[in-house]
N, C-alpha and C positions, 0 to 999 in steps of 0.2 A: 296338512300342517296347520296347527292351531295358531291363531293370531295372538300375539302377546296381549293385545288390548282386550280380547274376549276371555281370557283366563280369570277365574275367580281369585286365584292366588298368583301373584307374579312369579314367573319362572325362577328367579333368584331366591325366592323364599319358599318354594315348593320342595320341602325336604321332610319326608315322612318320619325320619328318625330324629329330627329336631336338633340333635347335638352332634351329629357326625357329618363332616363335610363329604358330600357324595363322591367327589373326585378321589378321595383317599379312603373310601369305604372298604375296598377289598383288602387293604393291608391291615385293617383293624378287626376283621371278623374272627369269630371263634375257631373256625376251621384252620385258618392260617396260624393262629396261636397254638392250637393243638399239634399241627405239623411241626412247628418250630420246637415245641417241647419234646416230642417224640424223637426228633432228630438230635436234639441236645442230649437226651438220655442215651441214645444209641452211641453217640460219640463218646460220652463219658464211660459207658460200659466197655467200649472197644479200647479206650486208652488205659483202663485199669488191668486189662488181660496180662500184659507182661509182668506186672507186680504180683498178680495172683500166681502166675507160673513160677516166679522166683520163690514165693512163700511155700508153695507146694513142694518144690524141689528141696528146700531147706528142711521141711518137715519129714520128707521121705528119706533123706540122707543122714538122719541124726545118728544112727549107729556107726556109720562109716566115717564120720568126721574125725580128723586127727588134730591133735593139739601139740604144740611144741613142749619139750621138757625144759624147764627153766629153774635154775637154782635160786632159792629164796634166801637161805642163810645157813651158816654152820650152827648147829645146836649148842656148841660150846661158847659161841659169841653172844648168846642171848639168855636171859633168865626167865623162869616161869613167871607169867603175868605180863610179860612184854608183848608189844605188838609192833609189826613192821608193815609199812605200806610198800607195795610194789605194783608193777603193771603186768597184767596177764589176761588173756592170751596175746593181746596186741599192745603196742606201746601206749595207746590211748585208753586202755581198759584198766581203771584203777582197781586194786584189790587190797585186802587187808589180811595179814597173817597174824594169828594170835597163838602164842605159846601159853596155853591155858594152865597146865601144870605138868609135872614130870611125866613124860611119855604120852602127853595128850596135847595136840595142837589142831587148829582148824584154820581154814582160810575161806573167805567169801569175797565176791565182787563187792567193791566198796561204793555201792550206790543204792540208796533206799528204794524199795520197790513201790513207794508211793509217788514221789516226785524227783527221784534220782539225786537227792542231796547226799553228800558224803556221810558215811557212817563211822563212828568212833568207838574205840574200845574203852569201856569204863572198868578199870581194874578192880575197884572196890565193890561194885555191884555185880561184877562178872556178867555184864550184858553189853551188847552192841547198841549204841544210841544214835538216833537220827536227831540232830538238834533243830531241824526245821519245824517239825510238828510233834516233837517228843515221842517219836516212835522208838520202840525197844524190840530187840531181836534176841532170841535164845542162842547162846554161843554153841551149844551142842548140836542144834538142828538147823539154825538159821531161820526158824519160824518166828513170826511176829508175836510179841507178848503184849504190846500196848500201842496205842496210837492209831493213826489212819492206815498204815500198811496192812494189806491182807494176804500178800504172797510172801513166801520165804525168800531170803537172799540166795542168789545163785551160788552154790558151793563149788569151790575149786578142789579138785582131787589132788591129794598130796601123797608123796612117796618119800620115805626116809631111806637114805643110802649113804654109807660111809660117814655117819655123823652129820650129815647135812640133810636138809629137807628141800624137796623139789616139787614144783607144780607140774602136773602131767595132764590135766584135763579139767573140763567144766561140766558139772552135772546139769542136765537140762531141767527145766521147771517140772516137767512131767515125771522125771525120775525121783524128785524129792518128795512127791506126795505119797 
């Protein structure tokens, strides 16, 4: 055992790393840091598996998904050029029905594909407008004409029966391309 008086450097100052307290050195080393990061990455990957499974299930069951049939309006109650807001397929899913002209009508989900701002029907320009960033959509296809949106509006499948128009489904994004 070395005598304290014979040491060239006093024991309390003999620290070859200079800036790391020796008693806490093991908790600060690179290996411990890498183990912690690998553990955190593994925990993150494991926690996202249920969401991935739900997304895969949704993608695989696209053709078998059923939607309710919902009456939107009697065609005798509205005029060509009018628009009606309604909720479809759920009560919180806003949609917009446009009676474009005689025997021609369209419906889209009423949320801009850029930042989900509500979309309005401009009767004079015959376009769907997003007021947030001046996005415009084609009424015939739902495809963007101007502004930041790059994807078309989700189209609601319509059916005419006994003088009334009904919503019967929603086209997926992949079906619209």
